[in-house]
C-alpha positions, 0 to 999 in steps of 0.5 A: 141237862137242866139246872134247878134252884135247888135250895127253894122248896119250889123250885122244881117246875123251873129250868132256869134260877130265879133272877137275882133282882127278881127274887129279890123284888118279888120276895116278902119275907123282910116284912111278913116275918113279923107274922112268924108266931102266927104261922107256927101257930097256924101249922101247930094246928094243922099238923094236929088236924093231919094227924087226926085224919092220918096223914101223920103219925103221932111221932111225926106230929111231935117231931113237927111241934118240937122242930117248931118250938126250937125255930120260935125260940131261934126267932125270939132270939135273932138267930133265925137265919131269914133267906130272901131265896125262900121268899116268904115266912112260910117257906123260911120256917118250913125249910128250917123245919125240914132240915131240923126233922127231915121228912115230916117237915116236907109233910106238913104242907099236905093239904094247905097252900101258901094262899090259905096260909097267909089268909090264916096268919093275917086273920090271926095277926090282926086279932092279936092286934085288935086287941092291943089296939082296944086295950090302947083305946081303953087306956086313952078313955080313961084318961079322958074321963078322969080329966073330964071328971075333975072339969065337969063343971068348968065352964067354956064356950061352946063353938060352931064354925069356930065362933062362940056359940053357947056356953058349955063345960069342959068336962061335957067336951071332954065326954064328946071325945069319949063317944067318939072313942067308944065309936071306935072301940065297938067299931073294931069289935064288930070288926073282929067278927069277920076277921075270925073266919079261918081260911084255912083248909081252903088251899090254893082255891079250889080246897083239898082231896084230903078228908081234912077237919076243918072244924078241929082247926078252926077250935084249935086256932080260936076261930068262930067257924071256917070260911064258906067258900075256898075261892073267897077265902084265899083273895078276901082282904075285906077283913083288912080293908075293913080294919083299916078303915076303922083305924082311919076313922080312929086317926081321924078322931085323934087328929080332930082332938090334936086341932083342938089341943093346938088351938087351945095351947096357943096364945090366941086361946090360952085354954090349956097348957100342954105338958112339957114332956109332950112339946118341943122348943124352937131352935131360933125362937126361945119362947116357943113351945111346940105342940109336937106331939098333937101335930105329929099325930094330926099328921100321921092321919094322911099316912093311915087313910092312905094305907086305906085308899092303897088297899081299896085300889090293890084289890079293885081290879083282881079276878078271883082267886089269888094273886100276887098283887096280894103281896102288897096288902101287908106293909100298909096293913103292918103300918097301919097297926103300928102308927095307931097303936103309937098314937094312941100311947101318946095320946093316953100318956098326955091327956093326964097332964094337960092343965086347964086354965079355967079363968080364960076359959070363962072369961072367953064364954063370957065373949061372943054373947055365948047366952043369946039362944038362952034369951031366945029360949026365954022368950019363947017361954014367955009366949013369943013365936021362936023367929020374933024371939030371934028378931028380939035378941038380935037386937039385944045382941046389937045393943050389947055390940054398942055399948061393949056390954054382955047380954048379962050386962044390959039393964032390965029397962034396956031389955024390956024396951026390946020386949015387954015380957022380959021380967028380972027373972032373965038374969038366972038364965043370962049368966054363964052358969045358968046357961049351962045348968039349964041343959040338965036333960040326957046328952046335955052340958050341966055339970050334974048331967056330965057327972051322970055321963062319967059315972055311965061311962065308967060302967062301960069301961068296966064290963070290957 
C-alpha cells in the first residue's frame, strides 16, 4: 500500500512523503508571499477569462472572486496561515481557496501552470514597485532642484582628478546630479516596456490545449500584450536582470553623490554642513559628526550590484524552459527593490537640509589657479595658438606659485612680460565671477544658464 502526502495539492505522483529538510529547503513561501496581492490579481483575471470561454460558470467565477477577496483580507489582517508544506505563495492561496469554496477552487488552475503564474506575478510586482521607485526619484530630483535654485550663483571649485580645475557654481554641480537621476528615471521607464508583457497562458512551457483568450487576460491585468513564445515566456528573467541593472546604476549614482557629500562635509573641505538628523557621533571622540547616511548608501551600492551579478549567474547556464534555479531570482530582486526605495527616501529626506558654506567654497575656488584655462582662452582670442597660450599660462602659474599669488593677483606688467598681447581687460576673466559668467552657453556653469536649466528641469518633472 502506498502513502502520499495528501496535504500537498501536487503530491499524488509520489509514493513517499517529502523529506522534512528537503521540504523546507525547496520551499519559497517565506519570501514569495510578498507577491500575494499580485497572485490574487492574476487569478481574478484568469478566472474571468475561464468563465468567458466556458470552463467556469458565472457562479463558480463569483465564488472564486469572493474566496480570493476573503484570502486577501486574511493576509492583510495577518491571520492567513502560510504553510511550508504548500511550498509557495501560489499553492498556499489555492489550497486555502479550495478549503473555502470547494471544487471551484480546484478548477482555477485550468489552463495555467505555476511557471507562467510566477512569471506573471513577478512582472506585476515589479511594475508596481517601479512606480514607487520613480516617485522616489522624482522626490529626490525635486529636492536637488530646490537646493540648486538656492545656489545657482554660489561659486565653488570644479574638480578633475580631485584637483581644482575651474570655477563653477554649486547650482551647476547639483544639476549634474539631476541629469544622472533623469537618466535613471528614463531607464526605468524603458525597462517597463519589456516588463509589461504577459506570460500567463504559456502554461508549463508549451501553451495549453484550452481555447484561452490571452488578449482578454492581458487587458484585464493592464499588460500591453501577451508574450509571443510560451517556451521563452516561462523561462525569461531578462526583465528582472534589466531592472536590477537599472537599479545598480541608480545606486552607483547615489554612491557618487554620497562620496562628494562625505568629502565636502570633512574638515579638509568644509564646503557643507550635513543635517544632524542624518549623522551620528562617535562612541569615543566627542567632537565627531559622522555622515552615516551617505556612507551607508555608498556601502549598499555593492549589495545591489551583487544582486545583479547573482541574477546574471543564475541564468547563464539554464537550458529552456523553466528550472528550479529560478526560485533564486526573488530574494535578490526583492532586496534590490527594498534597498533602492530606502536609499532614495533617505536622500530625498536629507538633501533639503544640506547647508552650503559659501565663503569656504569661494575661497577654495580662489586656490589652485582655477582661472588658468580662462587666461589661455583669452590669449587665443588675442591671436595666439592654443599650445603657445598653454605654455604662457604655465609660466604665469609658476610665477604665482613662486610669489604665492593667484593669477588675478599678478600685476599687468608681470603678465605683459609673459605675453605682450595681454591688456588690462584680462582681469575681467581672471576673477571667479568673470570666469563662471563667461560660460553662458547651453550646459555651461554661468548663473543665468543654471537658472534656465532649473526652469527646464521643473518643466520636465511637471510632465510626469
